[in-house]
LUMTI-696364 format. One record per residue: x, y, z of N, C-alpha, C, O in turn. Coordinates in Angstrom, 2 decimals. Example, Ala and Ser with C-alpha at 12.3 -4.5 7.8 and 13.67 -1.06 7.14 Angstrom:
<nodes>
<<13.19; -5.69; 7.80>; <12.30; -4.50; 7.80>; <13.20; -3.30; 7.80>; <14.24; -3.32; 8.46>>
<<12.85; -2.25; 7.08>; <13.67; -1.06; 7.14>; <12.90; 0.03; 7.87>; <13.41; 1.14; 8.04>>
</nodes>
This chain:
<nodes>
<<0.83; -1.19; 0.00>; <0.00; 0.00; 0.00>; <0.87; 1.25; 0.00>; <0.58; 2.21; -0.72>>
<<1.91; 1.24; 0.79>; <2.77; 2.42; 0.89>; <3.42; 2.73; -0.46>; <3.55; 3.90; -0.82>>
<<3.82; 1.69; -1.20>; <4.44; 1.91; -2.51>; <3.46; 2.54; -3.49>; <3.84; 3.38; -4.30>>
<<2.20; 2.13; -3.41>; <1.17; 2.72; -4.28>; <0.98; 4.19; -3.95>; <0.83; 5.02; -4.84>>
<<0.97; 4.51; -2.66>; <0.81; 5.89; -2.22>; <1.98; 6.75; -2.70>; <1.78; 7.86; -3.19>>
<<3.19; 6.23; -2.56>; <4.38; 6.95; -3.01>; <4.33; 7.13; -4.52>; <4.65; 8.21; -5.03>>
<<3.94; 6.08; -5.25>; <3.83; 6.16; -6.70>; <2.78; 7.19; -7.11>; <3.02; 8.00; -8.01>>
<<1.63; 7.17; -6.45>; <0.57; 8.12; -6.76>; <1.01; 9.55; -6.49>; <0.73; 10.44; -7.29>>
<<1.68; 9.77; -5.37>; <2.16; 11.11; -5.04>; <3.20; 11.57; -6.04>; <3.16; 12.72; -6.49>>
<<4.13; 10.69; -6.40>; <5.15; 11.05; -7.38>; <4.52; 11.33; -8.74>; <4.93; 12.25; -9.44>>
<<3.52; 10.53; -9.11>; <2.84; 10.75; -10.39>; <2.11; 12.08; -10.39>; <2.12; 12.79; -11.40>>
<<1.46; 12.44; -9.28>; <0.76; 13.72; -9.18>; <1.75; 14.87; -9.32>; <1.46; 15.86; -10.00>>
<<2.92; 14.75; -8.70>; <3.91; 15.81; -8.78>; <4.46; 15.94; -10.20>; <4.73; 17.05; -10.65>>
<<4.62; 14.82; -10.90>; <5.18; 14.83; -12.25>; <4.16; 15.27; -13.28>; <4.46; 16.09; -14.15>>
<<2.96; 14.73; -13.21>; <1.95; 14.97; -14.23>; <0.78; 15.79; -13.71>; <-0.29; 15.81; -14.32>>
<<0.97; 16.47; -12.60>; <-0.12; 17.21; -11.96>; <-0.69; 18.32; -12.82>; <-1.91; 18.50; -12.86>>
<<0.16; 19.06; -13.50>; <-0.33; 20.15; -14.34>; <-1.20; 19.64; -15.46>; <-2.22; 20.25; -15.79>>
<<-0.80; 18.53; -16.06>; <-1.59; 17.93; -17.13>; <-2.91; 17.42; -16.58>; <-3.96; 17.62; -17.20>>
<<-2.86; 16.77; -15.43>; <-4.09; 16.26; -14.82>; <-5.03; 17.40; -14.47>; <-6.23; 17.31; -14.70>>
<<-4.49; 18.47; -13.91>; <-5.30; 19.63; -13.54>; <-5.94; 20.24; -14.79>; <-7.11; 20.63; -14.76>>
<<-5.19; 20.33; -15.88>; <-5.73; 20.88; -17.13>; <-6.84; 19.99; -17.68>; <-7.87; 20.48; -18.15>>
<<-6.63; 18.68; -17.63>; <-7.66; 17.76; -18.11>; <-8.93; 17.89; -17.28>; <-10.03; 17.95; -17.83>>
<<-8.77; 17.94; -15.98>; <-9.93; 18.04; -15.10>; <-10.58; 19.42; -15.23>; <-11.80; 19.52; -15.34>>
<<-9.77; 20.46; -15.21>; <-10.30; 21.82; -15.18>; <-10.79; 22.36; -16.50>; <-11.63; 23.26; -16.53>>
<<-10.29; 21.80; -17.63>; <-10.65; 22.37; -18.93>; <-11.33; 21.41; -19.90>; <-12.31; 21.79; -20.54>>
<<-10.83; 20.21; -20.01>; <-11.33; 19.30; -21.04>; <-12.80; 18.94; -20.84>; <-13.63; 19.18; -21.72>>
<<-13.12; 18.37; -19.70>; <-14.51; 17.98; -19.43>; <-15.45; 19.20; -19.41>; <-16.50; 19.16; -20.05>>
<<-15.09; 20.28; -18.70>; <-15.98; 21.46; -18.72>; <-16.17; 22.05; -20.12>; <-17.26; 22.53; -20.44>>
<<-15.14; 22.01; -20.94>; <-15.30; 22.51; -22.31>; <-16.30; 21.67; -23.08>; <-17.16; 22.20; -23.78>>
<<-16.19; 20.36; -22.95>; <-17.12; 19.44; -23.60>; <-18.55; 19.71; -23.13>; <-19.47; 19.80; -23.95>>
<<-18.74; 19.84; -21.81>; <-20.08; 20.07; -21.27>; <-20.61; 21.45; -21.67>; <-21.81; 21.61; -21.88>>
<<-19.74; 22.45; -21.76>; <-20.16; 23.78; -22.17>; <-20.65; 23.78; -23.61>; <-21.69; 24.37; -23.92>>
<<-19.90; 23.13; -24.48>; <-20.31; 23.04; -25.89>; <-21.66; 22.34; -26.00>; <-22.53; 22.79; -26.75>>
<<-21.84; 21.26; -25.26>; <-23.13; 20.57; -25.26>; <-24.25; 21.46; -24.74>; <-25.36; 21.45; -25.27>>
<<-23.96; 22.23; -23.70>; <-24.97; 23.12; -23.12>; <-25.36; 24.22; -24.10>; <-26.54; 24.55; -24.21>>
<<-24.40; 24.77; -24.80>; <-24.68; 25.83; -25.77>; <-25.53; 25.30; -26.93>; <-26.31; 26.05; -27.52>>
<<-25.37; 24.04; -27.25>; <-26.10; 23.45; -28.38>; <-27.56; 23.15; -28.05>; <-28.33; 22.81; -28.95>>
<<-27.95; 23.27; -26.79>; <-29.34; 23.03; -26.41>; <-30.10; 24.35; -26.31>; <-29.50; 25.42; -26.31>>
<<-31.42; 24.26; -26.24>; <-32.25; 25.46; -26.09>; <-32.41; 25.86; -24.62>; <-32.91; 26.95; -24.33>>
<<-31.99; 24.99; -23.72>; <-32.12; 25.23; -22.29>; <-31.08; 26.24; -21.82>; <-29.88; 25.99; -21.93>>
<<-31.53; 27.38; -21.30>; <-30.60; 28.41; -20.82>; <-30.02; 28.06; -19.45>; <-28.96; 28.55; -19.08>>
<<-30.72; 27.23; -18.71>; <-30.27; 26.87; -17.36>; <-28.92; 26.17; -17.39>; <-28.05; 26.48; -16.57>>
<<-28.72; 25.24; -18.31>; <-27.44; 24.54; -18.37>; <-26.32; 25.49; -18.86>; <-25.16; 25.30; -18.52>>
<<-26.68; 26.49; -19.64>; <-25.68; 27.50; -20.04>; <-25.19; 28.26; -18.81>; <-23.99; 28.51; -18.65>>
<<-26.14; 28.64; -17.94>; <-25.77; 29.38; -16.73>; <-24.89; 28.56; -15.80>; <-23.98; 29.10; -15.16>>
<<-25.15; 27.27; -15.72>; <-24.33; 26.39; -14.88>; <-22.87; 26.49; -15.30>; <-21.98; 26.64; -14.46>>
<<-22.63; 26.40; -16.60>; <-21.24; 26.40; -17.08>; <-20.65; 27.80; -17.14>; <-19.43; 27.95; -17.00>>
<<-21.47; 28.83; -17.33>; <-20.95; 30.21; -17.23>; <-20.44; 30.49; -15.82>; <-19.40; 31.12; -15.64>>
<<-21.19; 30.02; -14.83>; <-20.75; 30.19; -13.44>; <-19.44; 29.44; -13.20>; <-18.54; 29.95; -12.54>>
<<-19.34; 28.23; -13.76>; <-18.09; 27.47; -13.60>; <-16.92; 28.26; -14.17>; <-15.88; 28.38; -13.51>>
<<-17.07; 28.80; -15.37>; <-15.95; 29.51; -16.01>; <-15.61; 30.79; -15.26>; <-14.45; 31.18; -15.19>>
<<-16.61; 31.46; -14.69>; <-16.35; 32.66; -13.88>; <-15.56; 32.29; -12.63>; <-14.60; 32.97; -12.27>>
<<-15.96; 31.21; -11.97>; <-15.24; 30.76; -10.77>; <-13.82; 30.31; -11.14>; <-12.87; 30.63; -10.43>>
<<-13.69; 29.59; -12.23>; <-12.36; 29.14; -12.67>; <-11.45; 30.33; -12.96>; <-10.26; 30.30; -12.64>>
<<-12.00; 31.37; -13.56>; <-11.20; 32.57; -13.85>; <-10.69; 33.23; -12.57>; <-9.52; 33.58; -12.47>>
<<-11.59; 33.39; -11.61>; <-11.18; 33.98; -10.33>; <-10.17; 33.07; -9.63>; <-9.16; 33.54; -9.10>>
<<-10.45; 31.78; -9.64>; <-9.54; 30.79; -9.03>; <-8.16; 30.86; -9.67>; <-7.15; 30.79; -8.97>>
<<-8.11; 31.00; -10.98>; <-6.82; 31.07; -11.69>; <-6.06; 32.34; -11.32>; <-4.83; 32.31; -11.20>>
<<-6.78; 33.44; -11.13>; <-6.11; 34.68; -10.71>; <-5.55; 34.55; -9.29>; <-4.45; 35.02; -9.00>>
<<-6.31; 33.91; -8.42>; <-5.83; 33.68; -7.04>; <-4.63; 32.74; -7.06>; <-3.69; 32.91; -6.29>>
<<-4.66; 31.74; -7.95>; <-3.55; 30.80; -8.07>; <-2.24; 31.49; -8.42>; <-1.18; 31.09; -7.95>>
<<-2.31; 32.53; -9.24>; <-1.09; 33.25; -9.61>; <-0.34; 33.76; -8.38>; <0.89; 33.78; -8.36>>
<<-1.09; 34.17; -7.37>; <-0.48; 34.69; -6.14>; <-0.16; 33.57; -5.16>; <0.91; 33.56; -4.55>>
<<-1.09; 32.63; -5.01>; <-0.98; 31.61; -3.97>; <-0.03; 30.47; -4.34>; <0.71; 29.98; -3.48>>
<<-0.03; 30.04; -5.59>; <0.76; 28.88; -6.01>; <2.22; 28.93; -5.59>; <2.72; 27.94; -5.04>>
<<2.93; 30.02; -5.81>; <4.35; 30.00; -5.42>; <4.56; 29.79; -3.92>; <5.60; 29.27; -3.51>>
<<3.58; 30.18; -3.11>; <3.73; 30.05; -1.66>; <3.37; 28.66; -1.15>; <3.94; 28.20; -0.15>>
<<2.43; 27.97; -1.81>; <1.94; 26.71; -1.27>; <2.19; 25.51; -2.18>; <1.80; 24.39; -1.85>>
<<2.82; 25.74; -3.31>; <3.01; 24.67; -4.29>; <3.85; 23.52; -3.74>; <3.72; 22.38; -4.20>>
<<4.69; 23.80; -2.78>; <5.55; 22.75; -2.23>; <4.84; 21.89; -1.19>; <5.40; 20.89; -0.75>>
<<3.63; 22.24; -0.77>; <2.89; 21.43; 0.19>; <2.38; 20.16; -0.49>; <1.78; 20.21; -1.56>>
<<2.64; 19.05; 0.14>; <2.13; 17.77; -0.38>; <0.61; 17.80; -0.38>; <-0.02; 18.24; 0.58>>
<<0.04; 17.33; -1.45>; <-1.40; 17.25; -1.52>; <-2.07; 18.50; -2.05>; <-3.29; 18.51; -2.26>>
<<-1.31; 19.57; -2.27>; <-1.91; 20.81; -2.76>; <-2.53; 20.61; -4.14>; <-3.65; 21.06; -4.39>>
<<-1.82; 19.95; -5.02>; <-2.34; 19.72; -6.36>; <-3.57; 18.82; -6.32>; <-4.53; 19.05; -7.05>>
<<-3.54; 17.82; -5.48>; <-4.70; 16.95; -5.31>; <-5.90; 17.76; -4.80>; <-7.02; 17.56; -5.26>>
<<-5.65; 18.66; -3.85>; <-6.72; 19.51; -3.33>; <-7.29; 20.40; -4.42>; <-8.51; 20.62; -4.47>>
<<-6.44; 20.93; -5.30>; <-6.92; 21.75; -6.41>; <-7.82; 20.93; -7.34>; <-8.86; 21.40; -7.78>>
<<-7.41; 19.71; -7.62>; <-8.21; 18.85; -8.50>; <-9.55; 18.50; -7.86>; <-10.58; 18.49; -8.53>>
<<-9.55; 18.23; -6.58>; <-10.80; 17.94; -5.86>; <-11.70; 19.17; -5.87>; <-12.91; 19.05; -6.04>>
<<-11.10; 20.35; -5.68>; <-11.86; 21.60; -5.73>; <-12.53; 21.76; -7.10>; <-13.71; 22.12; -7.17>>
<<-11.80; 21.50; -8.17>; <-12.37; 21.64; -9.52>; <-13.50; 20.64; -9.75>; <-14.51; 20.98; -10.37>>
<<-13.32; 19.43; -9.27>; <-14.38; 18.43; -9.41>; <-15.63; 18.86; -8.64>; <-16.75; 18.69; -9.12>>
<<-15.43; 19.42; -7.45>; <-16.55; 19.92; -6.65>; <-17.25; 21.07; -7.40>; <-18.47; 21.19; -7.36>>
<<-16.47; 21.90; -8.06>; <-17.06; 23.03; -8.79>; <-17.93; 22.58; -9.96>; <-18.88; 23.27; -10.32>>
<<-17.61; 21.45; -10.55>; <-18.39; 21.00; -11.70>; <-19.33; 19.84; -11.37>; <-19.95; 19.28; -12.27>>
<<-19.44; 19.49; -10.12>; <-20.31; 18.38; -9.72>; <-21.74; 18.63; -10.17>; <-22.24; 19.75; -10.07>>
<<-22.41; 17.60; -10.67>; <-23.77; 17.77; -11.19>; <-24.84; 17.80; -10.09>; <-25.79; 17.01; -10.09>>
<<-24.66; 18.72; -9.15>; <-25.63; 18.91; -8.07>; <-25.97; 20.39; -7.99>; <-25.21; 21.23; -8.48>>
<<-27.09; 20.72; -7.38>; <-27.53; 22.12; -7.31>; <-26.54; 23.00; -6.56>; <-26.25; 24.11; -7.00>>
<<-26.03; 22.53; -5.45>; <-25.11; 23.34; -4.65>; <-23.67; 22.91; -4.87>; <-22.94; 22.63; -3.91>>
<<-23.25; 22.86; -6.12>; <-21.85; 22.53; -6.38>; <-20.98; 23.75; -6.07>; <-21.49; 24.82; -5.75>>
<<-19.68; 23.59; -6.18>; <-18.76; 24.66; -5.82>; <-18.95; 25.92; -6.63>; <-18.91; 27.03; -6.08>>
<<-19.16; 25.78; -7.91>; <-19.32; 26.96; -8.77>; <-20.55; 27.76; -8.39>; <-20.49; 28.98; -8.28>>
<<-21.65; 27.07; -8.20>; <-22.89; 27.76; -7.84>; <-22.75; 28.45; -6.50>; <-23.15; 29.61; -6.35>>
<<-22.19; 27.77; -5.54>; <-22.03; 28.33; -4.20>; <-21.07; 29.53; -4.21>; <-21.41; 30.59; -3.68>>
<<-19.90; 29.36; -4.80>; <-18.90; 30.44; -4.82>; <-19.40; 31.63; -5.65>; <-19.21; 32.78; -5.26>>
<<-20.04; 31.35; -6.78>; <-20.54; 32.45; -7.61>; <-21.62; 33.23; -6.89>; <-21.57; 34.46; -6.83>>
<<-22.61; 32.53; -6.34>; <-23.75; 33.22; -5.74>; <-23.43; 33.84; -4.38>; <-24.03; 34.85; -4.01>>
<<-22.50; 33.25; -3.63>; <-22.20; 33.75; -2.29>; <-21.01; 34.73; -2.23>; <-20.92; 35.53; -1.30>>
<<-20.12; 34.66; -3.21>; <-18.91; 35.49; -3.15>; <-18.76; 36.39; -4.37>; <-18.73; 37.62; -4.24>>
<<-18.67; 35.80; -5.54>; <-18.35; 36.57; -6.74>; <-19.45; 37.56; -7.09>; <-19.18; 38.75; -7.24>>
<<-20.69; 37.08; -7.23>; <-21.78; 37.98; -7.63>; <-21.98; 39.12; -6.64>; <-22.09; 40.27; -7.07>>
<<-22.05; 38.85; -5.32>; <-22.20; 39.98; -4.39>; <-21.05; 40.99; -4.48>; <-21.29; 42.20; -4.39>>
<<-19.82; 40.52; -4.64>; <-18.69; 41.45; -4.77>; <-18.78; 42.28; -6.04>; <-18.54; 43.49; -6.02>>
<<-19.12; 41.64; -7.12>; <-19.23; 42.35; -8.40>; <-20.36; 43.37; -8.33>; <-20.20; 44.51; -8.78>>
<<-21.47; 42.97; -7.78>; <-22.62; 43.87; -7.69>; <-22.34; 45.04; -6.73>; <-22.67; 46.18; -7.03>>
<<-21.72; 44.75; -5.60>; <-21.42; 45.78; -4.60>; <-20.44; 46.82; -5.15>; <-20.57; 48.01; -4.86>>
<<-19.49; 46.38; -5.93>; <-18.46; 47.28; -6.45>; <-18.77; 47.82; -7.84>; <-17.91; 48.41; -8.50>>
<<-20.01; 47.62; -8.28>; <-20.48; 48.15; -9.56>; <-19.59; 47.76; -10.73>; <-19.28; 48.59; -11.59>>
<<-19.18; 46.49; -10.78>; <-18.39; 45.99; -11.90>; <-19.25; 45.52; -13.06>; <-18.73; 45.06; -14.08>>
<<-20.58; 45.65; -12.92>; <-21.49; 45.20; -13.97>; <-22.34; 46.39; -14.41>; <-22.60; 47.31; -13.63>>
<<-22.76; 46.36; -15.66>; <-23.68; 47.37; -16.16>; <-24.97; 47.26; -15.39>; <-25.44; 46.15; -15.14>>
<<-25.56; 48.37; -15.01>; <-26.81; 48.34; -14.26>; <-27.94; 47.71; -15.07>; <-28.90; 47.19; -14.49>>
<<-27.84; 47.74; -16.39>; <-28.88; 47.15; -17.23>; <-28.90; 45.64; -17.12>; <-29.94; 45.02; -17.33>>
<<-27.76; 45.03; -16.80>; <-27.68; 43.57; -16.76>; <-28.12; 42.98; -15.44>; <-28.39; 41.78; -15.36>>
<<-28.20; 43.78; -14.39>; <-28.56; 43.26; -13.07>; <-30.04; 43.21; -12.90>; <-30.53; 42.80; -11.85>>
</nodes>
């Protein structure tokens, strides 16, 4: 068991960026394209929220990554966070973070046209 854990940790450190890109971009891109091809606007909003959260998350990563990148399990935590953000449930990470943090901040600081609110 210990050898598998060491192998998995080493593999995450070596191929973590690729894994994060696959999890964070490939599947959501596929689901976004499928959502856009339907007439249902609700599924479009689900993926728009995901991309907004991912954008903010990526900006935070620019600052945080150099400080915490050496912590074991950080990359795994990022991947778990991304999976939570795209989970097919009503209160997934994207919906929660967008509605509780991003939207109130944007609205409070007038970063949106008043016509769109």
